C-alpha positions in Angstrom: -34.9 -1.2 -25.6 -34.1 -4.1 -24.0 -30.5 -3.9 -25.2 -30.0 -0.1 -23.8 -31.6 -1.6 -20.4 -29.1 -4.7 -20.1 -26.4 -2.0 -21.0 -27.4 0.4 -18.2 -27.8 -2.2 -15.8 -24.3 -3.6 -16.9 -22.9 0.1 -16.7 -24.5 0.2 -13.0 -22.8 -3.2 -11.9 -19.6 -2.3 -12.9 -19.6 0.9 -11.4 -20.7 -0.5 -8.0 -18.1 -3.0 -8.6 -15.7 -0.2 -9.0 -16.7 1.9 -5.8 -16.3 -1.4 -3.8 -13.0 -1.9 -5.2 -11.9 1.7 -4.6 -13.4 1.5 -1.1 -11.0 -1.6 -0.4 -7.6 -0.2 -1.2 -5.1 1.9 0.6 -5.1 5.1 -1.2 -5.0 8.1 1.3 -2.7 5.6 3.9 0.9 6.3 4.4 3.1 3.4 5.8 6.1 3.7 7.6 7.9 0.0 7.2 10.5 -0.9 9.7 12.9 -4.0 9.6 14.7 -5.8 12.6 17.3 -5.6 14.5 20.8 -5.8 12.2 18.3 -5.8 9.2 17.8 -3.6 6.2 15.4 -2.3 4.1 15.6 -4.8 1.9 14.3 -7.6 4.6 11.0 -5.6 4.3 10.8 -5.5 0.5 8.0 -8.0 0.1 5.7 -6.0 2.5 6.7 -2.5 1.2 5.6 -4.1 -2.5 2.1 -5.3 -1.0 1.4 -2.0 0.3 2.4 -0.2 -2.4 0.5 -2.3 -5.3 -2.6 -1.6 -3.0 -2.2 1.9 -3.2 -0.6 3.3 -0.1 2.4 5.6 0.0 5.1 3.6 2.0 8.7 4.3 3.3 11.1 1.7 4.2 14.2 3.5 5.6 17.3 2.2 7.4 16.4 2.5 10.7 18.8 3.4 13.6 18.9 0.5 15.3 20.5 -1.3 12.1 24.0 -0.2 13.6 23.7 0.9 16.9 21.2 2.0 19.6 20.0 5.9 20.1 17.5 6.3 23.2 14.1 4.7 22.7 12.4 8.3 22.4 15.2 9.2 19.9 14.0 6.2 17.9 10.2 7.7 18.3 11.7 10.9 17.2 12.9 9.0 13.9 9.9 7.6 13.4 7.9 10.9 13.7 10.1 12.2 10.8 9.3 9.3 8.8 5.5 10.1 9.7 5.6 13.6 9.1 6.9 13.3 5.4 4.1 10.7 4.8 1.3 13.6 5.9 3.3 16.0 3.5 3.0 13.8 0.5 -0.7 13.8 1.3 -1.4 10.7 3.3 -4.3 10.9 5.7 -4.4 7.8 7.7 -0.9 6.2 9.2 0.1 2.8 9.7 3.2 1.5 11.1 4.5 -1.8 10.4 7.7 -3.2 12.0 9.4 -6.5 12.0 11.1 -7.7 15.3 12.4 -4.6 17.0 10.6 -2.9 14.5 7.3 -3.9 15.8 8.8 -3.2 19.3 9.3 0.6 18.5 6.2 1.1 16.3 3.9 -0.5 19.3 5.9 2.1 21.4 5.0 4.7 19.2 1.5 3.9 19.5 1.2 4.1 23.0 3.7 6.8 23.9 3.0 9.1 21.0 -0.1 8.6 19.3 -1.8 9.6 16.5 -1.5 6.5 14.0 -4.5 4.5 13.0 -3.1 0.9 13.0 -0.4 -0.5 13.5 0.9 -4.2 12.4 3.6 -6.3 14.4 5.0 -8.8 12.8 7.0 -11.3 14.4 7.5 -8.9 17.5 10.8 -9.1 19.1 13.5 -7.4 21.5 11.7 -8.3 24.7 14.1 -6.9 27.6 11.8 -9.1 30.1 12.7 -12.1 28.5 16.4 -12.0 28.2 17.2 -10.0 31.3 19.2 -13.2 32.7 21.6 -12.3 29.8 21.6 -8.6 29.7 21.3 -8.0 33.6 24.7 -7.0 34.4 25.3 -4.8 31.4 22.1 -3.1 32.6 23.3 -2.8 35.9 26.3 -1.0 34.6 24.6 1.3 32.3 22.0 2.5 35.1 25.2 2.9 37.2 26.9 5.4 34.3 23.6 7.2 34.2 23.2 8.0 37.8 26.8 8.9 37.6 25.8 11.7 34.9 27.6 9.5 32.3 24.7 8.5 30.4 25.9 9.9 27.0 29.3 7.9 27.5 29.9 4.8 25.1 30.5 1.5 26.5 30.3 -2.5 25.6 27.3 -4.2 26.6 25.4 -7.6 25.6 22.7 -7.7 23.3 20.6 -10.8 22.3 19.0 -11.6 19.2 17.3 -14.8 18.7 19.4 -16.5 21.0 22.4 -15.4 19.9 24.4 -13.0 22.4 27.0 -10.6 21.2 28.6 -7.3 22.5 27.4 -3.6 21.1 28.9 -0.2 21.7 26.3 2.3 22.4 25.7 5.0 25.1 24.6 4.1 28.8 21.2 6.0 28.4 20.4 4.2 25.1 21.3 1.1 26.5 18.9 1.4 29.7 16.1 2.9 27.5 16.2 -0.3 25.5 17.2 -3.1 27.9 15.5 -1.9 30.7 12.8 -4.2 31.6 10.8 -1.1 33.6 11.8 0.8 30.5 9.8 2.1 27.8 10.4 -0.7 25.3 8.5 -3.0 27.1 6.3 -4.6 24.4 3.5 -6.0 26.4 2.7 -2.8 28.2 2.9 -0.7 25.0 0.4 -2.8 23.1 -2.3 -2.3 26.3 -1.6 1.4 26.4 -2.1 2.1 22.4 -4.0 5.5 21.6 -6.8 4.5 19.4 -4.9 2.1 17.1 -5.9 -1.1 15.5 -3.6 -3.8 15.9 -2.3 -6.8 13.9 0.1 -9.4 15.2 1.5 -11.6 12.5 3.3 -14.5 14.2 5.3 -17.5 12.6 4.6 -21.1 13.7 8.0 -21.3 14.6 8.2 -18.4 16.5 8.0 -19.1 19.9 9.0 -15.8 21.3 6.7 -13.8 19.1 3.8 -16.3 20.2 4.9 -15.0 24.1 3.9 -11.4 23.5 0.8 -11.3 21.2 -2.3 -10.4 23.2 -5.2 -8.3 22.4 -5.8 -7.1 18.7 -6.0 -9.2 16.1 -3.6 -12.5 15.7 -2.7 -14.0 12.1 -0.6 -17.0 12.3 1.7 -17.8 9.0 3.8 -20.7 8.5 7.6 -20.1 9.0 10.5 -19.1 11.3 11.0 -15.4 13.0 12.7 -14.1 9.4 10.3 -16.1 7.3 7.4 -14.4 8.8 8.1 -11.3 6.9 7.3 -12.7 3.6 4.5 -15.3 4.6 2.4 -12.3 6.2 3.0 -9.4 3.4 -0.4 -10.0 1.6 -2.2 -10.7 5.0 -0.8 -7.3 6.3 -2.0 -5.4 3.0 -5.7 -7.2 3.7 -5.9 -6.3 7.1 -5.1 -2.9 6.6 -7.6 -2.6 3.5 -10.4 -4.4 5.8 -10.1 -1.0 7.7 
């Protein structure tokens, strides 16, 4: 009789542990993982792996800004397509995890479209208000082209990434949408206008630009620079989503 009771208690404890473990995994979550400017899906492999291992359905696509810019709204449409794909696979809660400009667009989607449960902004980047001194002349030319009805014309403009300035070719309309400080890509404004999404910032100790924009939500600091933040914070992102 004593052995039977002990066995029953053990079964109850095991069942309780199993329920707790299941409650903390990411089954039912669908996550869009987005790389940074000039990056590729391989850059986000550590994050995608951590989320997949926890049970989430994950897409880690090559985003359009890897090779150029579409308009900001078109970038949001691109993300909407990946979200729809995850929902068609049975995902009931959607999270967006972006690095650098991927974080920017994730915040933009959360503020301008909504319908997502959580956003993790890793080393948030592409801050049009912070590099306007470098892009101002290009922005003025692009705005003139848009005003003249030539928004779809491709031109040469200045881009900036982690202190490095370089020329890109894109349409005037796309450039204005991503580089106008008064436009849809301003992270601070988007972060403050999220439609019900929980927010996590993952900031590297050596990433001053990310520190400047991170406010509201939860902030996790990890060792490393702008790029090292990805691997350093991968498990933290998974654990945070599990806590939700």
